[in-house]
C-alpha positions, -999 to +999 in steps of 0.1 A: +000+000+000+013+035-009+016+056+022+028+087+005+009+119+009-020+126-015-011+163-014+025+173-008+025+202+017+042+234+005+074+245+024+055+274+039+027+251+052+053+227+064+069+254+086+037+258+106+044+230+131+080+242+134+069+278+141+044+265+167+072+244+183+097+272+185+072+298+196+058+277+224+092+265+235+104+302+237+075+310+260+078+278+280+116+284+287+110+320+296+082+310+320+097+279+336+134+285+332+155+255+342+123+236+351+111+237+315+122+200+310+100+189+339+069+188+317+064+221+299+087+213+270+071+178+266+036+193+263+049+218+237+063+189+216+031+170+218+012+201+209+034+207+178+030+170+170-008+174+171-007+204+148+014+184+124-010+155+125-040+177+119-024+191+087-012+157+076-047+141+080-068+170+070-047+184+040-023+157+030-049+129+034-024+107+054-039+078+073-034+080+111-019+045+110+009+057+088+017+085+111+015+062+142+039+037+125+064+065+118+063+076+154+068+040+166+098+035+143+114+067+156+109+056+192+123+021+184+154+037+169+163+054+202+153+025+225+190+017+230+198+053+239+170+053+265+184+022+282+219+038+281+204+070+297+189+050+326+222+032+332+241+065+330+218+077+358+227+047+380+264+052+370+265+089+379+250+081+413+273+052+421+304+070+408+296+099+431+286+081+463+314+055+460+339+084+460+352+079+425+342+113+412+352+131+445+386+114+444+391+126+408+380+161+418+402+161+449+434+152+430+425+172+399+422+204+420+458+198+431+472+191+396+453+213+371+463+250+373+434+274+369+451+293+340+451+261+319+420+246+333+396+252+303+422+241+278+432+210+298+395+201+302+390+203+265+421+182+257+414+156+284+378+151+271+390+150+235+415+122+244+390+102+264+363+106+238+387+095+210+395+064+230+359+056+240+342+068+208+314+082+230+307+118+240+280+106+263+303+082+283+330+109+284+307+136+297+290+113+322+323+102+338+353+124+335+331+154+325+313+154+358+346+153+377+360+182+356+328+202+362+334+199+399+371+210+396+361+240+375+335+251+400+360+248+428+384+271+408+357+297+403+348+292+367+313+298+354+295+265+347+287+276+311+325+279+303+332+246+320+304+227+302+315+243+269+350+230+273+338+195+283+314+193+254+338+208+228+364+181+237+339+153+240+324+160+206+358+163+189+365+127+199+330+116+191+334+131+156+367+115+146+370+083+167+368+050+147+349+037+176+322+064+174+288+052+162+281+085+145+314+083+126+306+048+115+271+058+106+281+088+085+307+068+066+284+039+060+253+059+049+274+078+023+294+046+012+327+061+023+355+039+037+358+047+075+394+057+077+391+077+045+362+096+061+382+102+093+413+115+074+393+138+053+375+152+084+408+163+098+409+191+072+380+209+090+382+193+124+418+201+134+416+238+126+383+240+145+399+224+176+430+247+174+408+278+173+388+264+202+419+257+223+432+292+216+399+307+228+399+286+260+436+294+267+430+332+264+399+328+286+419+308+311+446+334+314+420+361+317+404+342+346+414+356+380+423+327+403+405+341+433+392+308+444+424+295+462+406+295+496+376+278+480+397+251+466+412+245+501+377+244+515+365+220+489+395+197+494+390+197+532+353+191+529+357+162+504+383+145+525+362+148+556+330+135+539+344+108+516+372+082+521+395+095+494+417+068+480+438+059+450+421+025+451+389+041+439+406+049+406+404+012+398+368+019+387+376+044+358+407+023+349+386-009+345+359+011+326+387+023+303+399-012+297+364-024+289+360+005+264+394-003+248+382-040+244+351-027+226+327-041+251+292-029+242+283+005+258+254-009+278+275-037+292+304-014+300+283+012+317+263-014+337+294-032+349+311+001+357+281+012+378+280-022+396+318-020+404+313+015+418+285+001+439+308-025+453+334+001+461+307+022+478+300-007+502+337-010+509+348+026+512+317+047+520+293+026+542+287+057+564+273+076+534+251+046+524+237+047+559+231+084+557+213+080+523+191+051+537+178+072+566+182+042+590+198+049+623+217+016+626+247+007+605+240-028+592+236-048+560+200-036+556+210+001+558+239-005+533+216-024+509+189+002+510+214+031+506+231+014+477+198+008+458+187+044+465+221+055+451+213+037+418+177+048+413+170+079+434+180+113+445+208+115+471+220+144+492+251+144+512+259+170+539+295+181+535+294+213+555+298+233+522+265+244+505+280+246+470+297+212+475+265+197+487+249+207+453+279+193+434+279+158+450+241+155+449+229+129+425+195+120+409+201+084+398+179+066+372+148+086+383+166+118+374+167+107+338+129+102+335+121+138+324+148+135+297+134+101+285+099+116+285+111+145+264+129+122+240+098+101+234+078+133+227+105+145+204+105+112+184+067+116+180+072+150+165+100+138+141+079+109+130+048+130+122+069+155+103+085+127+082+053+108+075+034+139+065+060+148+039+066+182+056+102+173+063+109+165+027+091+196+015+112+219+037+145+202+029+138+205-008+142+242-004+179+237+002+184+220-031+180+253-049+213+266-037+236+240-052+251+255-082+287+257-068+307+237-043+302+263-015+264+263-022+263+225-021+282+223+012+263+252+027+230+236+017+241+203+033+251+221+065+218+240+067+199+208+059+217+188+086+212+215+112+175+218+102+170+181+105+186+181+139+160+207+150+131+189+134+138+152+141+155+159+175+179+130+169+214+130+154+211+095+141+180+101+121+195+134+109+227+117+097+207+090+078+183+115+062+211+140+052+233+112+037+204+097+018+190+130+006+223+143-008+242+111-019+229+111-055+234+149-059+270+147-048+276+118-071+260+134-101+280+166-096+312+146-095+321+150-058+338+122-038+315+107-012+340+118+016+329+154+010+293+145+019+303+123+049+325+151+063+299+178+058+273+156+074+294+152+105+304+189+106+267+199+105+248+171+124+270+154+150+285+185+166+253+206+165+229+181+180+241+189+215+233+226+210+195+221+205+176+220+238+150+194+226+175+172+207+184+139+224+220+150+228+211+185+241+186+171+265+210+143+277+241+165+283+220+192+300+207+165+323+240+148+330+259+181+337+230+199+353+237+229+330+210+241+307+216+238+270+212+275+264+236+282+292+265+262+277+257+268+240+277+301+236+308+284+250+308+252+229+332+268+204+342+236+187+306+228+180+299+263+167+330+266+146+328+232+128+299+239+105+314+273+096+348+257+090+332+232+066+317+261+046+349+281+047+370+252+034+345+247+006+346+284-003+384+283-005+382+252-026+409+235-004+413+198-012+377+194-025+378+158-038+361+149-070+355+114-085+382+104-109+371+106-145+373+068-150+356+061-117+329+086-126+323+071-160+319+036-144+295+051-117+273+068-143+273+037-165 
C-alpha cells in the first residue's frame, strides 16, 4: 500500500508545526526557566505534533496508522539510547557516592592550574572521547569530575560545560569507535578511515581555534578561588574516604571500552563495580542515604539501591559542594526520557506527512557551486537536527538525501560524509530538545542555552566546513574513470 501523501504540503505550510514548536518553547523556557524539562517542553512537543498530525490528516490525506507507525519506528530507533540513559543515571549516582568522582575532583584540583583549566579540560575530554568513541560516556564520567574541579576554581558553569562538550564531541566526531562516525561513513558509502582522514581538514583547525579561545579565557580568569579550593578539598576528604584504590573503577571502565565491550554492558558493569566500592569505602554515606539509624547490612543495601535509582543528598558542610555531590540516579533521567519520546513523535509525524521532505527540498535550490552545495548540506543537517530531534535520524536523512546529488555533480562521497558530521554530529548537543542536548544538560546539570555560547568547537565546525569549501581547499572529485563507471 502506498503511504505517500495525497497532497504534498508546501514548504510554507510545512513550517507551521516548526513555528508552533519554536514559539511555544520560547514562551515555556521564559516561563519555567530551568524547570522547562519537567513537563512544559514535553507538552509543547506533543502540541506541535498534534498540529502536524491535523495538517497531515486534513490536508495531505495521510492515514493515522501511517503517522503512528512512523512515530513507533522513531521511538524504536532510540530504544538503546533510552536504556543507556537509565544506566548512566545509575552510574552517575554510584560513581559519586562510591567516592570515584570526589577522588578525581580532589586530586584534579591539586594538579590542574586554573590558567590552563579550560584548555586542559577540552584536551582531556577529547583524548578520552577518541579512546571511547562516545561523547555521552566521556561527559557522564570524567566530564562530571572536571565540572566539579572547574566550579572549585571559580569558573562559570557555562564555560566549563562548553570546554567539556567541545572536547567530547571532537573525539565523538573522529574516533573510529564512534557510532556517529561509522554511521556517517556507511550511509554515504565512504571507507571509514578515508572519512576520518578527510574530516581532519576541517576538524583540526576548529579544535585549534577552540583551544586558543579557551587558553585566552583561562589566562583572563582571576584565580581568586584559592581559599575555596582548600575548603572544597578539606570538605571532600572529611566527607568521603578519598583513596587511589577508587581509581580502579575508571581504569577498569577504560579497559572495557578499549576492548570494545558494548556500551550498555560497559556502563552497567562500571556502575556495579562502583556500587561494590561504595560498600567497601563509603558505608557511612550509604547509611546516611538510607535514613536508617543503625549501621548494618540492611542500611547499606537500602542506601546502595537508592544511590542507583533515586536522588541523594550528602551533607559536606559546604552548601556549594552539597549541590555538586548530589545525584539523581535513574529517576533523574525520566524527564529526559519523556522528552525524547515526545521529540520522536514530532519527528515521526513531520517525516510521515512529507513536511520534512518539503522543507529540505528548499535547500536544493542553492547547489550551483561547491560552497552552495556544502552550505545547503550544513543547513539541511542543522535543520533536520532541529526537526527530528535526533542526530542518528538526521545523519541518515542527510546522507540519503544528498548522496545522488554529490555523485551526479562529480564529488567524492567523503565530502558529503565530512559535511554531514560537521553539521549534524556536533550541533545536536546545541539544541535543547534534541536527544543529545537534553542528555548532556541533564548529566551536567547545566541548561543547553547556558553552555551553548561556549561550545566553540561545535559552533565553529559547520562554519569551517563552509569556509574550506569556499576556499576550494582539497575538494575531492570522483576520478574521470571512476565517474564514468559510476554513471554507466
